[in-house]
C-alpha positions in Angstrom: -9.9 18.1 -8.4 -13.0 17.5 -10.5 -14.1 14.3 -12.3 -15.2 14.1 -15.9 -18.8 14.1 -17.1 -18.9 10.3 -16.8 -18.6 10.8 -13.0 -21.0 13.8 -12.9 -18.3 16.5 -12.6 -17.9 15.9 -8.9 -15.3 18.1 -7.2 -13.4 17.3 -4.1 -11.2 19.4 -1.9 -9.2 18.2 1.1 -8.1 20.3 4.1 -5.2 18.2 5.2 -4.7 20.1 8.5 -8.3 19.8 9.6 -9.1 16.4 8.0 -12.0 18.0 6.2 -13.4 16.8 2.9 -15.5 19.0 0.7 -17.7 17.5 -2.1 -19.4 19.6 -4.8 -22.2 18.2 -6.9 -21.4 19.2 -10.4 -24.4 17.8 -12.3 -28.2 18.0 -12.0 -28.9 14.3 -12.3 -30.7 13.4 -9.1 -27.8 11.4 -7.7 -25.8 12.3 -4.6 -22.2 13.4 -5.2 -19.7 11.2 -3.4 -16.1 11.3 -2.3 -14.2 8.3 -1.0 -11.0 8.8 1.1 -8.9 5.7 1.6 -6.3 5.6 4.4 -3.6 2.9 4.7 -3.7 3.3 8.6 -6.7 3.3 10.9 -10.2 3.3 9.3 -9.4 2.5 5.7 -12.5 3.9 3.9 -14.5 7.0 4.6 -17.3 8.3 2.4 -18.5 11.9 2.2 -21.9 12.4 0.5 -23.4 15.6 -0.9 -27.2 15.1 -1.4 -28.0 18.9 -1.4 -28.1 19.1 -5.2 -26.3 20.6 -8.2 -23.9 23.4 -7.5 -23.8 22.8 -3.7 -20.9 21.8 -1.4 -21.0 19.4 1.5 -18.4 19.2 4.2 -17.4 16.1 6.2 -15.1 16.1 9.2 -12.9 12.9 9.4 -10.1 12.2 11.8 -7.8 9.9 9.8 -4.4 8.7 10.8 -1.7 11.2 9.5 0.9 8.5 8.6 0.8 6.4 5.5 -0.9 6.5 2.1 -4.2 8.3 1.5 -6.2 8.2 -1.8 -9.2 10.1 -3.1 -11.9 9.0 -5.5 -15.1 10.8 -6.5 -18.3 10.4 -8.5 -21.9 9.7 -7.6 -24.1 7.3 -5.8 -26.3 5.5 -8.3 -28.1 3.2 -5.8 -27.6 2.5 -2.1 -25.0 -0.2 -2.9 -23.6 1.2 -6.2 -21.1 4.0 -6.3 -19.6 5.2 -9.6 -16.2 6.5 -8.6 -13.1 7.7 -10.4 -9.6 7.8 -8.8 -8.3 11.4 -8.4 -5.1 11.6 -6.4 -3.1 10.4 -3.4 -0.8 11.8 -0.8 1.4 10.5 2.0 1.5 11.8 5.6 -0.4 14.9 6.5 
């Protein structure tokens, strides 16, 4: 899925079998594209950052717990402690 302009057209793809997260930077704005994956079990928050620039993809390899709720948000990193994220979707189990 892809966020709106307000969240820099950041795209996120999830490979559920490999626990991979792909993040595409969709806007030339100088900010890193970000994806946040929430898991109800195990480590609850994981961030995947793409700081390679507009039009590029970054790949993160996470090993999250298969059971339970997972949710994905995406957007951009404005400062080291400020993330502008929009909720995209959720899934349960693998």
